[in-house]
N, C-alpha and C positions, 0 to 999 in steps of 0.2 A: 769300726774306727781304723783298723789296720789297713783296710782296703782304701778308705778315703784319704788317709794321710800317707799311704805307701810306706809304712814304717819298716816292715820286713824287707821290702824291695830296696830300701836305701841302707840296709844293714844296721838298723837301729832297733830299739825296743822301747816299750812304754816307760820303763824305769829310766832308760837313758834320756828320753825326752823330758821326763819330769825333772831329773837332776840337772839337765842342761838348761831348762827353763828357770829353775830356781837360781842357778849360777848366774845366768844373764841378768835376772832381776836384781840380785844382790849387788852385782857389779855396777848397775845403773840406778840403784835405789837412791843414790845421793840427789838425783834430780827432784825427788819429792820434797826435799828440804830447800834445795838451792833455788829452783824456779819460782815457787811461791814468794820467796823473799825478794827476788828481783822484780816480780810482777807487782808486789806490794809497793816497792820503791817507785814503780811507774804510776801508781795510783789505784791499783785494783785492791779491794779488800782481801786480806790474807786468806780468810776462809773460802772466798770465791776462787782465788787463785789456786788454792790447794785442791778444791773440787775439780776445777778445770784441768789441772795438771794430771791428776790421777785418772779421771774418767777419760780424758783425751788419749792418754797413753794406753789405757785398757782397750778402748774401742778400736783404735787404729792397729794396735798390736794383734788383737784377735782377728781383725779384718785381713791383715797380712797372712796370718796362719791359715785362714779359711779360703782366701782367694788365691794367694801365691804358693801356699804350702811350703814356705821356707822359714828357717829359724832366725828371722830378722825382726827384732823388737824395735818399737818406735816410742819416742817421748819428745817432750819439748827440747829443742836443740840448744846446747850451750853455744854462746857466741852471739847468735841472733837475739836471744832473750836479753843479753846485755846491751845490744844495740837498741832494742825496744826501750829498755829502761833508761839508759844513760845518754843516748843520742836523740832518739825520737821524742821521748817524754821529758827528760830532765836536762837535755843538752840544748844546743843552739836552736834546734827545730822547735822544741817546746810544745808539742801537740798533746791533746788529751789521749789517754790510754785507749779509748775506743777508736780514735783515728789511727793510732799505731797498729791496732789489730786489723783495721781495714786495709792497711798497707800489706800486712802479712797475708790476709785473705786474698787480695788481688794477686799477689806474687804466686800463691798456690794455684789459683785459677789459671794463670798464664802457663805455669809448668804443666798443669794437667792437660791443657790444650796442646802443648808441645808433645806430650806423651801420646795423646790420641792421634796426633798427626804422624807419629812414628819418628819424630825428629830426635827425641832423647835417646832412643835405642840406636838410631843411625849414627849418632855421634859416638856412642860407646863402641860400635862396630868399626868406626873409622880410626880408632886409636891403635897404633902399633902394639903388638903383643908384649914387647919388652917394656913399654911404658905402662901397660896395664899391670904387669908384674911389679914394676917399681912402685906403683900406687899402693899395692898391698904391703910391700916391704916398708915403705915410708910410714904407713899407718901403724905397722907393728912397732917401729921405733917410737912413734907418737904415743901409742898406748903405754909402752913401757915407761916413757918419760912422764906421762900423766900419773902413772902408778907411783913412781919414785918421788915425784914432786908432792903428791898427796900424802905420802908417807913421811915427808920431811927428810928423806935421804939425800936429796939434792935441794939446794937453796940458792936464792939470789945472792950475788956478791958484787960489790961496787967495782972492784979491781979486775975480777976474772969473769964477770957476768954470772957464772954458775960456780958452785963449790959444794963440797961434801957437807951434808947437814950435821947437826949435833947428835951423834949416835947415841949418847947417853940420855937423850930426852925421852919422855914416855911415848911420844908419837913415833919416834924412830924405833924404839924397842918393839912396839906393836907391829910396825911395818916389817922389821927384821924377822919377827916370829911368823908373820904371814908368808914371807918369802921362803923361810926355812921349811915350813910345813908344806907349802905348795911344791917346792922343788923335790923334797924327799918323797912325797906321794906321787909326783910325776915320774920319778926314777923307778919307784915300785909299781908303777902303772895301776894305781888304785883308782877305781871309778869314783867319780864325784870328788876327786882330790881338791879341786879348786874351791868348791863350796865348803869343804871341810876346813880348808885353810882360812876362809873368811870367817866361819863360825868360831874357830879356835882363837883367831886373833881378836875377835870381838869380845870373847870371854876374858882373854888376857888383859884387854884394855879396861875392864871394869875397875879392878883395884888401882890401876895406874891413872884413872881419871880421864882416859881417852874415850872410852865408851860411856856416853852420857845416858843415864837412866831417865825414863820419861818423867817429866815434872808435872804434867797435867794431861788429861784425856779430853779429846774433842770428837764427839760422834756425829756432829751435825754436817749437813751438806748445804752449800750456798751456790745457787745457780745464777746469781745476778750478773756474772760476766758472760753468760751464754748470749749468742747473737750480737756480740759486741759491735761488729761493723755496721749493724743496722739500728743501733741505738742512737739516741740524739746526744750530741756533744753539749753539755750544760752551758759551756762558755759562749757558744755561737748559736745554739738552737738549731743547728743543721745536722742532718743525718751523717754519721761519721764517714761512710764510704764516699759520699758526695764531695767531702772536703779534700779527699786525695786527688780528685781530678781538678780541683780548684787551685792546688798548689803544686807547680811543676817540680819543686825539689822533692816532694814525696814520691812522684813518679820515678825520679832517679833512684830513690831508695828501693822502689819495687824492683828495678833492674839489678841493682847491686845485690840485694838479698836473694834474688832469683839465681844469680850466678853462684852464690855461696851454697844454696840449697841444691842446685843442679849438680854440681861437681862433688860436693861432700857426699851425697848419696851414691854417686858413681863409685867413689873410692871405697865407701863402706860396703857396698854390695860385692865388689870384687874381693875385698878383704875377708868378709864372712864366707863368701863362696869358696875361697881357697881352703878355709878351715872345714867347711861343711861338705866339701867335695861336689859342688855344683858349678865349678868352673872347669871347662875342658882343657886339653893340652894346648889348644890354640889361644887360651886365655879368654874364651868367650863364656859369658854367663848364661847358663841354660834357662830357658823360659823367663827371660828378664822382663818382658813386657808387663805381666801382671805385678811384678815387684815394683816397677817404676810407676805403674798406675796407682797402686795403693799409697806409695810414698808421696806422690804428687797430691793426691786427694787429702793426705794427712796434713800437708802444709796449709791448705785452705781450711781444713777442719780446725787446726790450731788457732788460726785467726778468728774463726767463727765462735769457738768456745772460750776465747780469751786466755789461751794457754801459751801464746807465742807459737812460732812455727814448730809443728811436730814433724820429726824426721827420723830416718833409720839411725840406730845407735851402733857405733863401732864396737861398743862393749858386748854386742851380740857374739863377737868372736870368742868370748870366754865361754859362753854356753855351747857354741859349736865345738870348741876344744874339749868340753866336758862330755860331748857325745850327741848333742842335738843335731838332728838332720832333717826334721820335718816341721810343719806348722803346728803340731801338737804342743811343742815346747812353747810356742807363742800363746796358746790357750792358757797354759800355766802362768806365764808372765802376765797376761792380761787379767786373769783372775786375781793375782796378787796385787796388781796395781789398783784394781777396783776395791779390794779390801782395804787398801791403804788410804782410801778416801776417808775411812773410819778409824784406821789403826796406824796412821802415819807415825806417831811417837815411837812405836816399836821398831819400825823399819829405820827410823832416824837414828837408832842406836848404832847402826853399821857405819863406821867411820871410813874415810878415804884411806887411812892407814891400814885398816883391816882388809881392804880389797887390793892393796899394793901387790901382794904376792901373785894373785890371780892375773893381774894385768901384766906383770913382768913375765910370767910364764907364757901368756898368750903372745906377747911381743916377741919372745924367743921363737915360738912356733911359726910365727908369720915371717921370720927372716930366712926360713929354709929355701925359699925360691930365689934367693940372691944368686945362686950358682947357675940358674937357668937363663939369666940375662946374657946377651952376646956382648961381652965387655970389649971385644976386639973391634967392633964397629962403632966409631965415634958418633955417628948420627943417631944411634940408639943408646949407647953407653952414657954419653954426657947428659942428654936430657933425663935419662933414668936416674943418674946421679943427682941432678938438680931436684928431681921429685923426692928422692929418698931423703936427702938432707933438708930440703925446703919445707917439707911437712912438719917435722918436729921443731926445726929452728925458727920457723915463723909462727909456730903454734896454730897452724891452719892447714887443713887438708886442701882447701881450695887454692890457697896461695902456692903451695908446693906443686900442685897439678898445673897451675898457670905457668910457673917458671919452666916446667918441663915441656909443655906444649909450645910455648913461644920459642924456646931454644931449639926444639926439634925442627920447627919450620925454618928458622934462621940458618941452621946448619945445612939442611937439605937445599936451601936456596943458594948458599955459598958453593955447594958441591955441584950446582947445575942440575939438580934432580927435583926441581920444584913440581914438575908434572907428576911425580910419583906420590905426592901428598894428596890425600883425598880432600875434596872441596870442603867438607864439614870440619876437617882439622884446621884449615885456614880460617873458617868462620869462628871456631872455638878460640883459636889463638888471638884473632882480632878482638873478640869479645873480652878476653882476659886483658889485653892491652887497654881497652876502654875502661874496664873495671879498675885496673891499677891506677889509671890517670884520675878517675873519679875519687878513688880512695885517698 
């Protein structure tokens, strides 16, 4: 096992990988409760959506560990699942959930083809190093923002957009406990400090009513959502995937979701790589091709299983911060996801407030590269700034990256240095312009 996963070679240990895997799992366990609820709104039976969510995450996370040997966990991506439920199924488009899954399936197949052709890696290589660093920094702020929002420490406000939450509320108290424990253990350099903070906050949340104890147990599995794109739409009597080609608007959604998946993963891989030390000094991700291959196949697998698009989770940075360096941590995450197909109520006890501290600490750790950006060169500094602020302020990794890419090309063009831009950067910037226009 040490030889296969290169545990010693990467300065890790089995215990570090196990702790890192558990930390990552707890940080992303919310998807077990959230995704089935969204898929149920789209029309998929809850039990089937739960089975697809858990097993889809388990299969693809383990595949990433075995094939790419990197601590990057995967599950149904937030954002795209909401589009599936409230735009494709319940919105103006109004298609059956099987057709929506066919859209996801096709989007994944297209990305997989781009990876096999080497285009996805080539685009990553074409991005200036300062912009790559900015992506990781922006995601760090995004992660901290997600943690603070989930813990109720920041809240929406009509006059100021955002404001400090009600600190005396039970949710905020649990979040503050999680931050306090996480920070103290980080200062003391305690191994597994992030997972300890999650467990401690979960326990504190029980008497406060934030941690909800399981009300019922469900040990059954429902595979009825599997092979969704190739099932027949009851309303039309047509195989779902054929309907995508019959409606041009659905092909536009394939392109739009492709852009989101394409660049969200790029940002996530760079962010996790910075924490797990597989991004070199030039900002290049080591052995990125197998990572992109598994991630692309996961998008198609998500559509096939009826779980929405499965993608790399930025919460994997919490596991990397806890010591995960190899794919062994993914095996741990995958096993826990598989078990949750039976024991979801237990994992559902972990609230977003309990994970607040872990996400805030991870966000802090990811900001350390900000000093490496060349802030004196406006052609790099300003696009980097747009990425860093764009990701958390638009609540989208893809949007932030798009703002940075477009501004970089515009600045270089004004400076008369258009020839220095790699062709694929022009292609990516143009694709973002199209995406923003469609949106």
